[in-house]
C-alpha atoms as one frame of an Amber mdcrd trajectory, in Angstrom:
protein
  81.771 -14.618  -3.818  79.304 -17.380  -3.825  76.341 -14.691  -3.120  77.061
 -12.836  -6.257  77.519 -16.106  -8.230  73.707 -16.579  -6.712  72.557 -13.492
  -7.488  73.829 -13.753 -11.052  72.081 -17.152 -11.417  69.002 -16.009  -9.992
  68.932 -12.611 -12.421  69.761 -15.182 -15.723  66.805 -17.782 -14.315  64.330
 -15.013 -13.937  65.359 -13.485 -17.593  64.616 -17.284 -19.157  61.345 -17.547
 -17.094  60.182 -13.977 -18.128  61.204 -14.452 -21.935  59.332 -17.650 -21.812
  56.328 -15.942 -20.180  56.392 -13.090 -23.303  55.383 -15.962 -25.605  53.488
 -18.029 -23.257  50.033 -19.606 -24.568  47.823 -21.725 -22.652  46.676 -25.226
 -23.772  44.812 -27.966 -22.238  46.089 -32.130 -21.910  43.232 -33.203 -24.486
  40.629 -35.874 -23.739  42.840 -38.593 -22.338  43.059 -40.290 -18.879  46.647
 -38.879 -18.351  49.629 -37.651 -20.010  53.488 -38.252 -19.316  55.505 -34.818
 -18.487  58.831 -36.075 -19.068  62.532 -34.151 -18.495  63.190 -33.605 -22.282
  61.516 -33.841 -25.719  61.934 -37.404 -25.940  60.214 -41.126 -24.632  63.998
 -41.600 -23.693  63.716 -39.135 -21.204  62.381 -39.777 -17.562  59.026 -39.184
 -16.813  58.939 -36.747 -13.923  54.852 -36.389 -13.739  51.278 -37.799 -14.863
  48.926 -34.809 -16.167  45.268 -35.427 -16.184  43.078 -34.338 -18.968  41.770
 -30.946 -18.938  45.185 -29.698 -17.012  45.578 -26.115 -17.818  49.578 -25.894
 -19.196  51.267 -22.658 -20.008  53.452 -23.342 -23.539  56.846 -22.458 -23.228
  58.667 -23.776 -25.924  58.023 -26.110 -29.184  59.913 -28.624 -30.432  59.758
 -32.062 -33.400  56.454 -32.174 -31.994  57.089 -31.697 -28.243  56.266 -28.778
 -25.949  57.746 -27.686 -22.909  55.113 -26.425 -20.761  54.270 -25.516 -17.074
  51.775 -26.397 -15.152  49.763 -24.370 -12.386  51.935 -25.587  -9.759  55.042
 -24.155 -11.654  56.601 -27.204 -12.493  58.166 -27.156 -16.029  58.524 -30.612
 -18.644  58.019 -32.087 -21.979  55.038 -33.320 -23.069  53.818 -34.504 -26.957
  51.894 -31.961 -28.589  49.485 -34.121 -30.138  47.878 -35.299 -26.777  47.216
 -31.565 -26.143  44.865 -28.908 -27.457  44.222 -25.214 -27.436  40.039 -25.608
 -27.213  38.909 -26.710 -23.488  38.469 -30.559 -23.655  35.073 -31.701 -24.109
  34.909 -33.115 -20.112  35.989 -29.837 -19.097  32.788 -28.479 -21.336  30.662
 -31.195 -19.696  31.602 -30.225 -16.308  31.442 -26.737 -16.921  28.260 -27.191
 -18.591  27.305 -29.115 -15.637  28.232 -26.294 -13.147  26.103 -23.860 -15.094
  23.388 -25.633 -15.137  23.497 -26.511 -11.730  23.715 -22.417 -10.878  20.785
 -21.879 -12.871  18.823 -24.428 -11.466  19.733 -23.069  -7.823  18.966 -19.640
  -9.259  15.929 -20.871 -10.994  15.171 -22.244  -7.807  15.239 -19.205  -5.810
  13.963 -17.275  -8.623  10.999 -19.633  -8.694  10.184 -19.604  -4.687  10.552
 -15.891  -4.787   8.057 -15.655  -7.735   5.810 -18.356  -5.654   5.913 -15.826
  -2.747   5.135 -12.679  -4.640   2.093 -14.899  -6.239   1.317 -15.516  -2.582
   1.606 -11.909  -1.392   0.147 -10.806  -4.563  -3.028 -13.139  -3.823  -3.357
 -11.681   0.533  -3.171  -7.917  -1.040  -6.035  -8.895  -3.780  -7.822 -10.147
  -0.594  -7.077  -7.309   1.118  -8.259  -4.973  -1.692 -11.126  -6.600  -2.223
 -12.108  -6.221   1.425 -10.980  -2.843   1.278 -13.746  -2.497  -1.952 -15.974
  -3.841   0.348 -15.740  -2.010   3.511 -15.515   1.150   1.124 -19.007   0.508
  -0.435 -20.562  -0.382   3.010 -19.431   3.137   4.394 -20.642   5.146   0.813
 -24.460   3.396   1.974 -23.795   4.499   5.812 -22.539   8.107   4.342 -25.591
   8.409   1.822 -28.045   7.462   4.702 -26.603   9.840   7.253 -26.853  12.316
   4.018 -30.441  11.716   3.966 -30.733  11.793   8.266 -28.792  15.020   8.023
 -31.102  16.322   5.453 -34.443  14.870   7.492 -33.064  16.486  10.712 -32.355
  19.967   8.801 -36.166  19.739   7.400 -37.409  18.800  10.950 -35.494  21.613
  12.803 -36.635  23.865  10.540 -40.243  22.849  10.706 -39.709  22.820  14.424
 -38.188  26.882  14.257 -41.457  27.424  11.882 -43.725  26.042  14.598 -42.510
  27.896  17.338 -42.916  31.226  15.691 -46.649  30.280  14.530 -47.234  28.809
  18.047 -45.912  32.077  19.527 -47.589  33.855  17.110 -50.605  31.888  17.804
 -50.027  32.655  21.515 -49.724  36.399  21.240 -52.838  35.971  18.945 -54.875
  34.147  22.056 -54.009  36.732  24.643 -55.164  39.869  22.389 -58.496  37.642
  21.914 -58.510  37.195  25.161 -58.249  40.406  26.179 -60.769  41.198  23.875
 -63.255  38.601  25.366 -62.488  40.180  28.431 -63.410  43.663  27.483 -66.802
  42.591  25.655 -67.423  40.468  28.590 -67.028  43.846  30.555 -68.996  45.864
  28.067 -71.675  43.481  28.115 -71.767  43.181  31.508 -72.064  47.181  32.102
 -74.553  46.995  29.353 -77.112  44.850  31.032 -76.007  46.727  34.073 -77.112
  49.354  32.673 -80.381  47.853  31.324 -81.862  46.077  34.187 -80.897  49.823
  36.257 -82.962  51.377  33.368 -85.839  48.786  33.411 -86.167  49.076  37.323
 -85.888  52.716  37.405 -88.784  52.674  34.328 -90.718  50.546  36.465 -90.093
  52.502  39.570 -90.667  55.719  37.522 -93.966  54.242  36.259 -94.963  53.567
  39.334 -94.326  56.582  40.950 -96.355  58.743  38.351 -98.865  56.094  38.950
 -99.274  56.071  42.526 -99.110  59.878  42.103-102.215  60.179  39.807-103.988
  57.823  41.992-103.495  59.744  45.018-104.725  63.497  42.377-107.764  61.489
  41.833-108.488  60.594  45.016-108.233  64.187  46.131-110.834  65.368  42.968
-113.327  63.034  44.272-113.107  64.186  47.871-114.303  67.859  47.064
């Protein structure tokens, strides 16, 4: 029986709170240092809690300048409506702005650090790019020099080949001239040999004729 009564009471309380939540709206304690939360809608009722400025409250009921509210801890009571506001109190707005400012400052500090890091990286890349450009220019000059040298090498190779061919031709011609010269020398020696032999034979022949004629004359003189 007690269990049934307890469950029934719990059911009605839940309905009561759920009905309050359907029509609930949020308010704040206004810009005062503290206000009182009482057990009923008058200053004659007992104070159950002190609420600091900026406390978020949920309105459950209104009546005669008083509001029945529930705080964040789930405790309900009555407060004077004139000490509440539907706008965020200036103190909380200031705190929120200060927090946002701090967050932005921290974020901007991180961003500034990142910007400085990126600028340093950019300068390093620019230096690297400048060095790379200088190295590229030097390589271009070396490449041009190598091309010029290669052209000279090709020209020298062609001249060498041409000179080699010409030298072979000259050597062949020299051999031909040497052979011709040797033949001419042999022919000249033969000619001189024949000429010399002819002279000797002629002299001998004239001597022979002269001697014979002399002998004939001598023989004619004896008769």
